C-alpha positions as CSV (number, residue, x, y, z in Angstrom):
1,M,-49.9,-3.5,6.4
2,K,-47.5,-2.2,3.8
3,T,-48.9,-1.4,0.4
4,E,-46.4,-3.7,-1.2
5,T,-47.6,-6.6,0.9
6,R,-51.3,-5.8,0.0
7,I,-50.4,-5.7,-3.7
8,K,-48.7,-9.1,-3.4
9,E,-51.8,-10.4,-1.6
10,R,-54.1,-9.1,-4.3
11,I,-51.9,-10.6,-7.0
12,T,-51.8,-14.0,-5.2
13,F,-55.6,-13.9,-4.7
14,N,-56.2,-13.0,-8.4
15,E,-53.8,-15.8,-9.5
16,A,-55.7,-18.3,-7.2
17,K,-59.0,-17.2,-8.8
18,K,-57.6,-17.8,-12.3
19,N,-56.1,-21.2,-11.3
20,V,-59.5,-22.3,-9.9
21,A,-61.3,-21.1,-13.0
22,S,-58.7,-22.7,-15.3
23,M,-58.9,-26.0,-13.5
24,N,-62.6,-26.0,-14.1
25,L,-63.3,-27.7,-10.8
26,I,-67.0,-27.3,-11.3
27,D,-67.0,-30.0,-14.0
28,G,-64.3,-32.0,-12.3
29,F,-64.4,-35.4,-10.7
30,L,-65.0,-34.0,-7.2
31,F,-68.6,-33.1,-8.1
32,D,-69.8,-36.2,-10.0
33,S,-70.8,-38.4,-7.1
34,T,-73.5,-36.3,-5.3
35,P,-75.5,-34.0,-7.6
36,E,-77.2,-32.1,-4.8
37,H,-74.0,-31.3,-3.0
38,S,-72.3,-30.7,-6.4
39,K,-74.9,-28.0,-7.3
40,K,-74.6,-26.2,-4.0
41,L,-70.8,-26.3,-4.2
42,Q,-70.8,-25.1,-7.7
43,E,-73.0,-22.2,-6.7
44,M,-70.8,-21.4,-3.7
45,L,-67.6,-21.5,-5.8
46,K,-69.2,-19.3,-8.4
47,Y,-70.2,-16.8,-5.7
48,I,-66.8,-16.8,-4.1
49,I,-65.0,-16.4,-7.3
50,S,-67.2,-14.0,-9.2
51,G,-69.7,-12.6,-6.6
52,Q,-72.6,-13.7,-8.8
53,K,-75.5,-15.3,-7.2
54,T,-77.9,-17.8,-8.8
55,S,-81.5,-16.9,-9.3
56,A,-82.6,-19.6,-6.9
57,P,-82.2,-18.8,-3.2
58,N,-79.2,-20.5,-1.5
59,A,-79.2,-20.4,2.2
60,D,-75.4,-20.9,2.5
61,I,-74.6,-18.0,0.2
62,N,-77.1,-15.8,1.9
63,A,-75.5,-16.7,5.3
64,I,-72.1,-15.8,3.9
65,E,-73.4,-12.5,2.6
66,N,-75.0,-11.7,6.0
67,I,-71.7,-12.4,7.8
68,I,-69.8,-10.2,5.3
69,A,-72.3,-7.4,5.7
70,K,-72.1,-7.6,9.5
71,V,-68.3,-7.5,9.4
72,K,-68.2,-4.6,6.9
73,N,-70.6,-2.6,9.2
74,R,-68.4,-3.0,12.3
75,K,-66.9,0.3,13.4
76,E,-63.3,-1.0,13.7
77,V,-63.5,-2.5,10.2
78,I,-64.8,0.7,8.7
79,D,-62.1,2.7,10.5
80,E,-59.4,0.3,9.3
81,Y,-60.7,0.5,5.8
82,M,-60.7,4.3,5.9
83,R,-57.2,4.4,7.3
84,Q,-56.0,2.1,4.5
85,W,-57.9,4.2,1.9
86,D,-56.2,7.3,3.3
87,R,-52.8,5.6,3.1
88,E,-53.3,4.5,-0.5
89,L,-54.4,8.0,-1.4
90,S,-51.4,9.5,0.3
91,I,-49.1,7.1,-1.6
92,K,-50.7,8.0,-4.9
93,R,-50.2,11.7,-4.2
94,E,-46.6,11.2,-3.3
95,V,-45.9,9.1,-6.4
96,R,-47.7,11.7,-8.6
97,E,-45.7,14.5,-7.0
98,E,-42.4,12.6,-7.4
99,A,-43.2,12.0,-11.0
100,A,-44.0,15.7,-11.5
101,L,-40.7,16.6,-9.8
102,N,-38.9,14.2,-12.1
103,T,-40.6,16.0,-15.0
104,I,-39.0,19.2,-13.9
105,R,-35.6,17.6,-13.1
106,F,-35.4,15.8,-16.5
107,G,-36.7,18.9,-18.3
108,H,-33.9,20.9,-16.8
109,E,-31.3,18.2,-17.7
110,D,-32.7,18.3,-21.3
111,G,-32.4,22.0,-21.4
112,L,-36.1,22.8,-21.6
113,S,-37.3,26.2,-20.5
114,D,-39.4,26.5,-17.4
115,E,-42.3,27.6,-19.5
116,V,-42.3,24.4,-21.5
117,I,-42.0,22.3,-18.3
118,R,-44.9,24.2,-16.7
119,K,-47.0,23.6,-19.8
120,R,-46.2,19.8,-19.6
121,L,-47.1,19.8,-15.9
122,K,-50.4,21.5,-16.6
123,T,-51.2,19.2,-19.4
124,A,-50.0,15.9,-17.9
125,Y,-50.9,16.4,-14.3
126,K,-53.6,19.1,-14.5
127,Y,-51.8,21.0,-11.8
128,T,-52.6,24.7,-11.0
129,D,-50.1,27.4,-11.3
130,Q,-49.7,27.5,-7.5
131,M,-49.0,23.8,-7.3
132,I,-46.5,24.1,-10.1
133,N,-44.8,27.0,-8.3
134,D,-44.5,24.8,-5.2
135,L,-42.9,22.0,-7.2
136,F,-40.4,24.4,-8.7
137,A,-39.7,25.7,-5.2
138,K,-38.9,22.2,-4.0
139,I,-36.5,21.7,-7.0
140,D,-34.8,25.0,-6.2
141,A,-34.4,24.0,-2.6
142,E,-32.9,20.6,-3.6
143,Q,-30.5,22.4,-5.9
144,A,-29.5,24.8,-3.2
145,M,-28.8,21.9,-0.8
146,T,-26.7,20.0,-3.4
147,A,-24.7,23.2,-4.3
148,K,-23.5,23.5,-0.7
């Protein structure tokens, strides 16, 4: 699944949570007729939205927690989670590197010395000298390609 799609799904889910909370369904007309069901439903919605459990035991919430725990512990779920985690880390690294490369590009365009640009990269990105050298080498390679 693409990161962009996952971000949209997270935003949609967060908006849905806000909508449910803002509608205040717990106090709404749906729950006025049967107090016992109303209380259980309130507890379930609170758990689904916030993850908070009531102090009194609730068999339905405990059953959901058990199902979630079983799913989380399945090897294929763990593997997929780790793959997604690796993808996200890789994307973050790429974005960070591209931002650092842009710092060099724009620094050159603005007439800054390499020393000033290196200092900015060390301060802003906490890069080592070797990492900064590698970034400058990439920029040099780019410039060589465009010069041809």
